[in-house]
C-alpha positions in Angstrom: 39.1 16.9 -41.6 38.6 16.9 -38.2 35.4 15.5 -36.2 34.8 16.1 -32.3 33.3 13.8 -29.8 31.7 14.7 -26.6 30.9 12.1 -24.5 28.5 13.2 -21.3 29.3 10.1 -18.4 28.0 10.3 -15.0 31.7 10.1 -13.9 33.5 12.3 -16.4 33.3 13.9 -19.8 35.5 12.9 -22.3 36.0 14.4 -25.8 38.2 13.2 -28.5 39.4 14.4 -31.7 39.0 12.4 -35.0 40.5 12.1 -38.1 37.9 11.3 -40.8 40.7 10.5 -43.3 42.9 7.9 -41.4 40.3 6.9 -38.8 42.3 7.6 -36.0 41.8 9.4 -32.5 44.6 11.9 -32.7 43.8 14.1 -29.1 41.6 13.1 -26.5 41.0 14.2 -22.7 38.4 14.1 -20.0 37.4 16.3 -17.1 37.7 16.1 -14.1 40.3 14.1 -13.2 38.8 11.8 -10.8 34.9 11.2 -10.6 32.2 13.4 -11.1 30.2 14.6 -8.2 27.0 13.0 -8.1 24.4 14.3 -5.7 22.5 12.5 -3.2 20.0 14.3 -1.1 17.9 11.3 0.1 18.8 7.4 0.0 18.3 6.0 -3.5 18.5 9.2 -5.4 20.9 10.8 -7.5 21.5 14.0 -9.3 23.6 16.2 -11.2 23.6 19.7 -12.1 23.4 20.1 -16.2 25.9 23.6 -15.2 28.2 20.7 -13.7 28.8 19.2 -17.5 28.8 22.6 -19.2 31.7 23.3 -16.8 33.8 20.3 -17.7 33.1 20.7 -21.4 34.6 23.8 -21.5 37.3 22.7 -19.5 38.0 19.6 -22.1 37.7 22.0 -24.9 40.0 24.3 -22.8 43.0 21.1 -22.9 42.3 19.8 -26.2 42.8 22.8 -28.5 46.6 22.4 -27.4 46.7 20.0 -29.2 44.7 20.6 -32.3 43.3 24.0 -34.1 39.4 23.8 -33.5 39.0 25.6 -36.6 39.2 22.4 -38.3 36.4 20.8 -36.4 33.8 20.0 -39.5 31.1 18.3 -37.0 30.4 17.5 -33.3 28.5 14.2 -32.5 27.3 13.8 -28.4 27.2 10.7 -26.7 25.4 10.8 -23.2 24.3 9.3 -20.2 20.8 7.6 -20.8 17.4 8.0 -18.8 18.1 11.3 -17.4 15.8 14.6 -16.7 16.9 17.9 -17.4 13.4 20.1 -17.1 13.6 24.0 -18.7 11.1 26.9 -18.8 10.3 29.3 -21.0 13.7 31.5 -21.1 15.7 28.2 -21.1 16.6 28.1 -17.6 17.3 24.9 -15.9 14.4 24.4 -12.8 16.2 22.0 -10.8 19.4 19.2 -11.0 19.0 16.6 -13.5 17.6 13.7 -12.1 19.9 11.1 -13.4 19.8 7.6 -14.6 20.4 5.4 -11.3 17.9 7.5 -9.2 15.5 5.2 -7.7 12.9 7.2 -6.5 10.3 6.7 -9.3 10.3 3.1 -9.1 6.9 2.6 -7.6 5.4 4.9 -9.8 6.4 2.7 -12.9 5.4 -0.4 -10.8 2.4 1.1 -10.3 1.9 2.2 -13.8 2.7 -1.3 -15.1 0.2 -2.6 -12.6 -2.8 -0.1 -13.7 -1.8 -0.6 -17.7 -3.6 -2.9 -19.7 -1.1 -5.9 -18.9 0.0 -6.4 -22.5 0.6 -2.5 -23.1 3.7 -2.8 -21.4 5.1 -5.9 -22.7 4.0 -5.2 -26.4 4.0 -1.2 -27.0 6.4 0.0 -25.1 9.0 -3.4 -24.4 9.7 -2.3 -21.1 7.8 -1.6 -18.5 8.1 2.3 -16.8 10.5 1.3 -13.8 12.5 4.3 -12.4 13.1 5.5 -16.7 12.5 9.1 -17.9 8.8 9.4 -18.0 8.4 7.9 -14.1 10.7 10.7 -13.1 8.6 13.4 -14.8 5.8 12.2 -12.8 7.4 12.1 -9.7 8.5 15.9 -10.2 4.5 16.2 -11.2 3.4 14.3 -7.9 6.0 15.8 -5.7 7.3 19.4 -7.0 4.2 21.1 -8.3 5.6 24.6 -8.6 8.4 23.3 -10.6 6.6 21.2 -12.7 4.0 24.1 -13.5 6.8 26.1 -14.9 8.2 23.5 -17.2 8.4 24.5 -21.1 10.4 21.2 -22.3 11.9 18.2 -20.6 15.1 16.7 -22.2 17.6 13.9 -21.8 21.0 15.1 -21.0 22.4 15.2 -24.4 19.4 17.0 -25.7 20.3 19.9 -22.9 23.8 20.0 -24.4 22.9 20.0 -27.8 20.6 23.1 -26.9 23.0 24.7 -25.1 25.2 24.3 -28.7 22.5 25.6 -31.2 19.8 26.7 -29.0 17.2 24.7 -30.5 15.2 21.7 -28.5 15.2 18.3 -30.1 15.5 14.8 -29.3 15.6 11.5 -31.2 13.1 9.0 -31.4 16.2 6.5 -29.5 15.8 8.5 -26.9 12.3 8.9 -26.6 12.4 5.0 -26.5 14.8 5.1 -23.7 12.8 7.4 -21.8 10.1 4.6 -22.0 8.4 7.2 -24.3 8.2 5.2 -27.7 5.4 3.1 -28.8 7.1 0.1 -30.7 3.7 -1.5 -31.7 2.1 2.1 -33.3 5.8 3.7 -34.1 4.5 6.7 -32.7 5.0 8.8 -29.1 3.7 6.4 -26.5 0.7 8.7 -25.9 -1.3 6.1 -23.9 1.6 6.3 -21.3 1.4 10.0 -21.3 -1.8 10.4 -20.9 -2.0 7.8 -18.1 0.8 10.3 -16.6 -1.4 13.5 -17.2 1.1 14.6 -19.2 1.1 16.7 -21.8 3.2 15.9 -25.0 3.5 19.8 -25.6 6.5 19.0 -22.7 8.6 16.7 -25.6 11.1 18.7 -27.9 10.8 18.3 -31.1 12.1 14.7 -32.8 15.1 14.9 -35.0 17.1 12.0 -36.6 20.1 10.4 -35.3 22.5 11.1 -37.8 21.3 14.1 -39.0 22.7 17.9 -38.8 20.8 18.9 -35.8 21.5 22.2 -35.7 24.6 24.7 -35.3 26.9 26.0 -32.8 25.6 29.5 -32.3 27.4 32.9 -31.5 27.1 33.0 -28.1 27.9 29.1 -27.7 31.0 29.7 -29.9 31.7 32.9 -27.2 30.9 30.4 -23.9 32.4 27.3 -25.0 36.0 28.5 -27.3 34.4 27.0 -30.5 34.2 28.6 -33.9 30.8 29.2 -34.7 28.3 27.2 -37.2 30.1 24.2 -36.4 27.4 21.5 -37.1 25.8 19.0 -34.6 25.0 15.9 -36.8 24.5 12.9 -34.3 23.6 12.3 -30.9 22.8 9.1 -28.8 22.7 7.5 -25.0 26.0 6.4 -24.1 25.1 2.7 -24.6 24.0 2.9 -28.2 26.6 4.8 -28.8 28.8 2.4 -27.7 27.8 -0.2 -29.7 28.2 2.2 -32.3 31.9 2.8 -32.0 32.4 -0.6 -31.6 30.2 -1.6 -35.1 27.7 -3.4 -33.5 25.0 -2.6 -35.8 23.7 -6.0 -36.7 21.4 -8.7 -34.7 23.5 -10.9 -33.2 26.3 -8.5 -32.3 27.1 -7.8 -28.9 29.1 -5.0 -27.4 29.6 -4.3 -23.6 30.9 -1.4 -21.5 32.3 -1.2 -17.8 31.9 2.1 -16.5 30.7 4.1 -13.6 28.0 1.0 -14.6 28.3 -2.0 -16.5 26.4 -2.7 -19.6 26.0 -5.6 -22.2 24.1 -4.5 -25.3 22.8 -6.8 -27.7 21.3 -6.0 -31.3 17.7 -7.6 -32.1 15.7 -7.3 -34.5 12.9 -9.0 -32.8 10.1 -6.6 -30.9 10.4 -9.0 -27.5 10.5 -8.1 -23.9 11.7 -9.9 -20.8 8.5 -10.5 -18.5 9.8 -9.0 -15.7 11.7 -6.2 -17.3 15.4 -7.2 -16.4 16.8 -6.6 -19.3 15.6 -3.5 -21.4 15.0 -2.9 -25.4 15.7 0.5 -26.9 15.8 1.6 -30.5 19.0 1.3 -31.9 21.4 4.4 -33.9 20.4 2.6 -37.0 16.9 2.0 -37.2 14.9 2.7 -39.3 11.3 1.8 -40.3 11.8 -0.5 -43.1 14.9 -1.8 -41.2 14.1 -3.2 -37.4 17.4 -2.7 -35.1 16.7 -2.5 -31.1 19.2 -2.6 -28.7 18.7 -5.4 -26.0 19.8 -3.8 -22.7 21.6 -5.1 -19.4 22.5 -3.1 -16.7 24.5 -3.3 -13.8 24.4 -0.3 -11.8 27.6 -0.6 -10.1 30.7 -1.2 -11.7 33.2 1.6 -12.2 31.6 3.2 -9.0 32.2 -0.2 -7.1 36.1 0.0 -8.1 36.2 3.2 -7.6 34.7 3.2 -4.0 36.9 0.2 -2.8 40.2 2.4 -4.2 38.9 6.0 -2.1 38.0 3.9 1.0 40.5 0.4 1.3 43.4 1.4 -1.4 43.8 5.2 -1.8 47.7 4.7 -2.0 47.0 2.7 -5.2 46.5 3.5 -8.7 43.9 1.9 -11.1 46.6 -0.1 -12.9 48.2 -0.9 -9.7 44.9 -2.2 -8.6 44.8 -4.4 -11.3 48.1 -5.8 -10.6 47.0 -6.4 -6.9 44.0 -8.4 -7.6 46.7 -10.8 -9.2 48.0 -11.9 -6.3 44.7 -13.5 -4.6 43.6 -16.6 -6.0 40.1 -17.3 -8.4 37.8 -17.2 -5.7 39.4 -15.3 -3.6 39.1 -17.5 -1.0 35.8 -17.5 -0.8 35.3 -14.2 -0.1 32.1 -12.8 -1.8 31.4 -9.2 -3.3 27.7 -8.5 -4.3 27.6 -4.6 -6.1 24.1 -4.1 -5.6 24.6 -0.5 -4.1 23.9 2.4 -6.7 20.3 2.6 -6.6 17.2 -0.5 -8.0 19.2 -2.7 -9.6 16.8 -3.6 -12.9 18.3 -7.3 -13.6 17.1 -8.1 -9.6 13.5 -6.6 -10.3 14.4 -3.2 -9.8 15.5 -4.0 -5.9 17.5 -2.2 -3.7 19.4 -5.1 -1.9 22.8 -2.8 -1.3 26.1 -3.8 -1.6 28.2 -6.4 0.9 31.2 -8.7 1.3 30.5 -12.0 2.4 32.8 -14.3 4.2 35.3 -12.0 5.0 37.7 -13.6 7.3 40.3 -11.5 9.0 43.0 -14.5 9.0 42.9 -15.6 5.7 41.6 -12.6 3.8 44.1 -9.5 2.8 44.2 -6.4 0.2 44.2 -7.9 -2.8 41.4 -10.7 -1.5 39.4 -7.7 -1.0 40.1 -5.8 -4.4 40.2 -9.2 -6.4 36.7 -9.6 -5.0 35.5 -6.4 -6.3 36.5 -7.5 -9.6 35.6 -10.9 -9.7 32.0 -10.1 -7.8 31.3 -7.5 -10.9 32.4 -10.2 -13.6 30.0 -11.9 -11.5 26.8 -9.5 -12.0 27.9 -9.2 -15.9 27.2 -13.1 -16.2 23.9 -13.4 -13.8 22.6 -10.6 -16.5 24.0 -12.5 -19.3 22.2 -15.9 -18.5 18.8 -13.7 -18.3 19.8 -12.3 -21.8 20.2 -15.9 -22.9 17.0 -16.8 -21.5 15.1 -14.8 -23.3 16.8 -15.6 -26.6 19.6 -13.3 -26.7 23.0 -15.4 -27.7 26.6 -14.1 -26.0 29.0 -15.8 -28.3 31.4 -13.0 -28.9 31.4 -9.4 -26.6 33.0 -6.4 -28.1 34.3 -3.6 -26.1 37.1 -0.7 -26.0 39.7 -1.4 -24.0 39.5 0.8 -21.3 37.9 0.9 -17.7 37.3 -2.3 -16.1 38.1 -4.1 -19.0 41.7 -3.3 -18.6 41.4 -5.2 -15.4 42.7 -9.0 -16.6 40.6 -10.5 -13.4 37.4 -8.8 -14.6 37.6 -9.9 -18.2 39.1 -13.3 -18.0 36.5 -14.2 -14.8 33.6 -13.2 -17.4 34.9 -15.0 -20.4 35.5 -17.8 -18.4 31.6 -17.7 -16.6 29.8 -16.8 -19.8 32.2 -18.8 -22.2 32.2 -16.2 -24.6 35.2 -14.6 -26.5 35.9 -10.7 -25.4 37.3 -8.4 -28.1 39.0 -5.7 -26.9 39.0 -2.8 -29.8 40.8 1.0 -29.7 38.0 2.9 -29.2 35.7 4.3 -26.4 32.5 6.7 -26.0 33.4 10.2 -27.2 35.8 8.3 -30.5 32.4 6.7 -31.1 30.6 10.2 -31.2 33.1 11.7 -33.6 32.7 8.6 -35.8 29.0 9.2 -35.7 29.4 12.6 -36.5 31.6 11.9 -39.3 28.4 9.7 -40.7 25.1 12.4 -39.9 27.6 15.4 -41.4 27.8 13.1 -45.1 31.6 13.2 -44.8 31.4 9.5 -45.0 28.8 7.8 -47.3 28.2 4.7 -45.7 28.5 3.0 -41.9 31.4 0.6 -43.2 33.7 3.4 -44.0 33.4 4.9 -40.4 35.4 1.8 -38.9 38.1 2.1 -41.0 40.6 2.5 -38.0 38.7 0.6 -35.7 41.4 -2.3 -34.5 41.1 -5.3 -32.2 44.0 -5.2 -29.6 43.2 -8.2 -27.8 40.9 -11.4 -27.2 40.1 -12.9 -24.6 39.2 -16.6 -24.4 39.7 -19.4 -22.0 39.7 -22.7 -22.5 37.8 -25.1 -21.1 40.1 -26.8 -18.2 40.9 -22.9 -16.9 36.6 -22.7 -16.5 36.3 -24.8 -13.9 37.8 -23.3 -11.0 35.8 -19.6 -12.4 32.6 -21.8 -12.4 32.7 -23.0 -9.1 33.7 -19.6 -7.5 30.6 -18.3 -9.3 28.6 -21.0 -8.3 29.0 -19.9 -4.8 28.3 -16.2 -5.6 25.1 -17.1 -7.6 24.0 -19.4 -4.2 24.1 -16.5 -2.0 21.8 -13.8 -4.3 
């Protein structure tokens, strides 16, 4: 029996076919081959057309059906880029490009909300500042695009929209509402007080469904459009970071997952309703949260990880593959001979209190530094930013002794993963999974092909473990302290 996982990233769409009997991914594909277009009409803005996601999903399905019979698919799971905003009218037409996760236009709106609402409300009820999350983005549309706002029938997260296109059902999850900052953790209901403050009608929100449940079935029209058999249930939906944690079997308090795709994320599971006083890290409902069993995801985000690596390749090392870049970085010494890179060039950084500092190289010396130094400094700078964020998590009582990650993206870089392990003193474990495979596993749980979570991870295998000795840590620590002093 097979399930399908669809992962809607901001760089690409990935689809994996998964065998529920062996726990193995039997086919996988992505589109486009390079990074997907991100629209930036103004500085600090980031948008994508939802139809672009649909196009690349269709391309992936055309590719993957060369390896499997789509008629064997028993269920579909969806993972998606978090915090986006998709607007549709009564007929289901998209009203404007989606405002995606790294868009910064609503920062001032969210900051004003944090100031004007009761000081305890955001901390105790939302566990976050409204910041530039989905609710604040919607308020921006209300203030700046009144004609579009007047036509809104429903708002959706990116994953909600994909489920809608497949099933013709407009729904979301409580985990999704929490990532939009539209969930009241204290009252365990929609954040009506925030909606009232923003003058947003709650009727704009989709109906709620469970994360692991049959949320609709592929319609006749969707079957024709996507080339899928009609009637396949969509039985799992989650934001990319909760889904990544699920894919790594990170479900219990104290467990930590990480990703290093377009953005970089450390995601720890907690059972405590606690917020960072400066909202530098954020708390959402994890995929397995229930009223009787609290599971919260505490998320640290670095906006520019893979996108910084892609930029350096495109502009400095376009003749190299990513594997070549990983090999080239090893040619430069630890600390890159004092060349420092700060990867903060992809919108407002939450862990820097929503500042847009921009990315930069420091101490570039034309007589010392060459290509390997530039490339290594980028990988080190990304790892240093992870380490700085993890220190914020530690200040908030989140321990990070072991970090689980998929053996993919920046974790394929020896410099990145060894630097991160050395500075944080953690053990990094790499596994044979990714977001699309996680979504396929989730689909099997939601469709009750698997009876419990334990059964869903029969094929999950640890491939590598990175642990740096105390003696080795000293060189890395010196380089990090040098980088840290420049923040």
